[in-house]
C-alpha positions, 0 to 999 in steps of 0.5 A: 552766318555760321559754317556750313557742312556737308559730307556725301558719296559720290561714283567717280567711275568704278570708284567711290569718293567721299566729299566734305565741303566746309563753306565758312563763308571766309569769316576768321573764326572758323579760321583756328579750326582749320587744320580740322578741315583739313584733317584726311583732305585728299585735296581741297577747293577755295573760293575767293570772290572777284569782286574782294581783293581781301577775299584773294589774299585770304584764298591765298593764305588759306593755300598756304596753309593747304599746301602745308597741311595736305601736302603737294601733290593734293590738288587744290583747286582756285575757284573766283566766286562772283564773276556775273558782277560787273566791278571785279578788283582780282 
């Protein structure tokens, strides 16, 4: 699977907000390009797989990098995916 990319402008109250979403599916080959994803970001959504401990650990690494690149003031949301599956490990 390759990285997916979506760019969309939405209305939030009186303000227009540009969202750029990268879905790398956690593939390590995209980690080297991470700084390109962070460029100009004012916030981030990190998604990990609740059935995969390694996925959570990778999200922790991404979180540290995001703080370094976009700052502590930027909102960073951590979301668990696959919550409907019974065998949670995280």
